[in-house]
C-alpha positions in Angstrom: 28.0 45.6 -197.2 27.2 43.6 -194.1 29.2 40.7 -195.4 32.2 42.9 -195.9 32.1 44.1 -192.3 31.9 40.5 -191.1 34.9 39.6 -193.2 36.9 42.5 -191.8 36.0 41.6 -188.2 36.8 38.0 -188.7 40.2 38.9 -190.3 41.0 41.1 -187.3 40.1 38.4 -184.8 42.2 35.8 -186.6 45.2 38.1 -186.8 48.1 36.8 -184.6 50.0 39.4 -182.6 53.8 38.8 -182.8 56.1 39.4 -179.9 59.9 39.8 -179.8 62.0 36.9 -178.6 63.1 39.0 -175.6 60.2 40.5 -173.6 60.7 43.6 -171.4 58.1 43.6 -168.6 56.8 46.1 -166.1 55.1 44.2 -163.3 53.5 46.7 -161.0 56.5 49.1 -161.4 59.2 46.5 -161.2 61.1 45.9 -164.5 62.2 42.5 -165.8 63.5 41.1 -169.0 63.1 37.5 -170.1 62.6 35.3 -173.2 59.2 34.8 -174.7 59.8 31.1 -174.5 60.2 31.4 -170.7 56.8 33.1 -170.3 55.0 30.6 -172.5 56.7 27.5 -171.0 53.4 26.3 -169.4 50.8 26.6 -172.1 47.8 26.7 -169.7 49.2 29.5 -167.5 48.0 33.1 -167.6 51.4 34.3 -168.8 51.4 31.8 -171.8 47.9 32.9 -172.7 48.9 36.6 -172.5 51.8 36.2 -174.8 50.3 33.6 -177.1 49.6 36.2 -179.8 45.8 35.9 -179.4 45.5 39.0 -177.1 46.7 42.6 -177.0 49.0 43.2 -174.0 49.1 46.7 -172.5 52.4 48.7 -172.6 53.7 51.4 -170.3 54.9 54.8 -171.6 58.4 53.2 -172.3 57.1 50.4 -174.4 57.4 47.7 -171.7 54.6 45.1 -171.5 52.6 45.9 -168.4 51.1 43.5 -165.8 49.1 45.2 -163.1 50.2 43.2 -160.1 52.8 43.7 -157.3 56.1 42.6 -158.8 58.0 42.1 -155.5 58.2 38.3 -156.0 58.0 38.1 -159.7 61.7 37.3 -160.0 61.0 34.0 -158.2 58.3 33.2 -160.8 60.7 33.8 -163.6 63.5 31.7 -161.9 61.1 28.8 -161.6 60.1 29.2 -165.3 63.7 29.3 -166.3 65.4 26.6 -164.2 62.6 25.4 -161.8 64.4 27.2 -159.0 62.3 27.5 -155.8 62.1 30.6 -153.6 63.6 30.7 -150.1 61.3 29.4 -147.4 60.5 32.8 -146.0 59.0 33.9 -149.4 57.3 30.6 -150.3 53.8 31.6 -149.3 53.9 35.0 -151.2 55.3 33.3 -154.3 52.7 30.6 -154.1 50.0 33.3 -154.2 51.6 34.8 -157.2 51.8 31.4 -158.8 48.1 30.9 -158.2 47.4 34.3 -159.9 49.6 33.4 -162.9 48.1 29.9 -163.2 51.4 28.1 -162.8 49.9 25.0 -161.2 53.1 23.0 -161.0 54.8 25.6 -158.9 51.7 25.9 -156.6 51.7 22.1 -156.0 55.5 22.0 -155.3 55.3 24.9 -152.8 52.2 23.5 -151.1 54.2 20.4 -150.3 57.3 22.1 -148.9 57.8 21.8 -145.1 57.0 25.5 -144.7 53.5 25.3 -146.2 52.4 21.7 -146.0 50.7 22.1 -142.6 48.7 25.1 -143.7 47.8 24.3 -147.3 47.4 20.5 -147.1 46.8 19.4 -143.5 44.6 22.3 -142.4 42.9 22.5 -145.8 41.9 18.9 -145.4 40.4 19.7 -142.0 38.4 22.7 -143.4 37.0 20.4 -146.1 35.3 18.3 -143.4 32.7 21.0 -143.1 30.5 21.9 -146.1 30.3 25.6 -144.9 33.6 26.3 -143.1 33.9 29.9 -144.4 30.3 30.7 -143.4 30.8 29.2 -139.9 34.0 31.3 -139.5 32.1 34.4 -140.6 29.2 33.7 -138.2 31.5 33.3 -135.2 33.3 36.6 -135.9 30.1 38.4 -136.6 28.6 37.3 -133.3 31.8 38.2 -131.4 31.6 41.7 -132.9 27.9 42.0 -132.1 28.6 41.1 -128.5 31.4 43.7 -128.2 29.1 46.4 -129.7 25.9 45.5 -127.7 27.7 45.0 -124.3 30.6 47.5 -124.8 32.7 44.4 -124.1 36.5 44.3 -124.0 36.3 40.6 -124.4 33.8 38.5 -126.4 32.9 34.9 -125.8 31.1 32.9 -128.4 30.1 29.2 -128.2 30.2 26.9 -131.2 27.8 24.0 -130.6 27.2 20.9 -132.8 24.1 18.8 -132.3 22.8 15.5 -133.7 19.2 15.5 -134.9 18.0 12.3 -133.2 14.4 11.3 -133.8 12.6 9.7 -130.8 12.3 5.9 -131.4 8.6 5.1 -132.1 8.7 2.0 -129.8 9.2 4.2 -126.8 5.7 5.4 -127.0 4.3 2.0 -126.1 6.1 1.7 -122.8 6.1 4.4 -120.1 9.0 2.7 -118.3 11.2 2.4 -121.4 10.3 6.0 -122.3 11.3 7.3 -118.9 14.6 5.3 -118.9 15.4 6.7 -122.4 14.9 10.3 -121.4 16.8 10.0 -118.1 20.1 10.6 -120.0 19.0 14.0 -121.4 18.4 17.5 -120.0 15.9 19.1 -122.3 15.9 22.8 -123.1 13.3 24.6 -125.3 15.8 26.7 -127.3 19.5 27.0 -127.9 19.6 30.4 -126.1 18.0 28.9 -123.0 20.7 26.2 -123.0 23.8 27.9 -124.2 23.0 31.6 -124.0 22.5 34.3 -126.6 25.9 34.2 -128.2 25.9 30.7 -129.6 26.5 29.4 -133.1 24.8 26.1 -133.9 26.3 23.7 -136.5 24.3 20.5 -137.3 26.4 17.3 -137.0 24.8 16.2 -140.3 27.1 18.6 -142.1 30.3 17.2 -140.5 32.4 14.7 -142.5 33.4 12.2 -139.8 32.7 11.7 -136.1 31.3 15.1 -135.0 33.1 15.2 -131.6 36.5 14.4 -133.0 36.2 16.5 -136.1 34.8 19.6 -134.3 37.9 19.5 -132.0 40.0 19.8 -135.1 37.8 22.4 -136.7 37.9 24.6 -133.5 41.7 24.6 -133.6 41.7 25.4 -137.3 39.2 28.2 -136.8 41.3 29.8 -134.0 44.4 29.5 -136.2 42.6 31.3 -139.0 41.3 34.0 -136.6 44.8 34.7 -135.4 46.1 34.8 -138.9 43.5 37.4 -139.8 44.7 39.5 -136.9 42.3 38.6 -134.0 43.6 37.9 -130.5 42.2 35.2 -128.4 42.0 31.5 -127.6 39.5 28.6 -127.5 38.7 25.7 -125.2 36.4 22.7 -125.2 33.3 22.8 -123.0 31.3 19.9 -121.6 27.9 19.1 -123.2 26.7 17.7 -119.9 24.8 19.6 -117.3 25.6 19.7 -113.6 23.7 16.4 -113.1 25.7 14.6 -115.8 22.8 14.7 -118.4 23.4 15.5 -122.0 22.2 19.0 -123.0 19.4 18.6 -125.5 17.3 21.1 -127.4 13.7 19.9 -128.1 11.9 21.3 -131.1 8.8 19.2 -130.9 7.4 15.9 -129.7 8.8 13.9 -132.6 12.5 14.8 -132.4 15.2 16.4 -130.3 18.8 17.7 -130.9 21.5 16.1 -128.8 24.6 18.2 -128.1 27.7 16.4 -129.5 30.4 19.1 -129.0 30.8 22.6 -127.5 33.8 25.0 -127.9 34.1 28.5 -126.4 36.0 31.1 -128.5 37.3 34.1 -126.6 38.2 37.3 -128.5 40.3 40.0 -126.8 39.6 43.4 -128.4 42.3 45.2 -126.6 45.6 44.1 -125.1 44.9 41.9 -122.0 47.6 43.7 -120.0 45.6 46.9 -120.5 42.5 45.2 -119.3 44.3 44.0 -116.1 45.7 47.5 -115.6 42.3 49.2 -116.0 40.6 46.7 -113.6 43.3 47.2 -110.9 42.9 50.9 -111.0 39.2 50.6 -110.1 39.7 48.1 -107.3 
């Protein structure tokens, strides 16, 4: 009896579902009609897999095959599959996101390299890849800015991003007091990051930076602020000196054997309400 059940199950699994040559689609409430060969043009795409005959595809109440995704830009997907037509520049990013969803890699690559999207999805993405934990760093800065706004009832938050190089003390310095003193003349030592840069500071070790830390972190800071603004935050950033008032490099000591030399510092300012309102509020109380 068990063998009969297994045979029936195997038979069902091996059954190929047939589709008509013309497919009526309901994509998130938008109706389309196209050939089956159009949908299966790229064999490794999600659409080709859906209509390969290996899977059941949901239908709406009118018998149209249903895809549960916003169909606003699906006509551009179909036009590319039909004739390799590209969307207008103003829709390119939205269509690219749809192409990513449907697994049409060739369209994704073409759109990434158009003038409209090249800077964002090639140049800036290459910058983001220079840090092993870019997204975590972005999250930490925003979290600290929010924390400052909550704790201090602040209308504006300022967060420092500091990178440091872990530099062991050369062992030969221990044998000469004069050399030891000369070496440390260049540095201003602080016991903690908070004592050096304040409470609202995010530290990023230079060891996790691909390239020269000072140069790369300048690029990263610009990329971060671009992403913050794209997410809806208002603000700006600027580079800060890693020298103290005496021209010494700010350094955080964590023990006798090593110290952490500042390589870059950037200040991110977040404005939680319109700056004109802040100016207006201040002037009323003067």
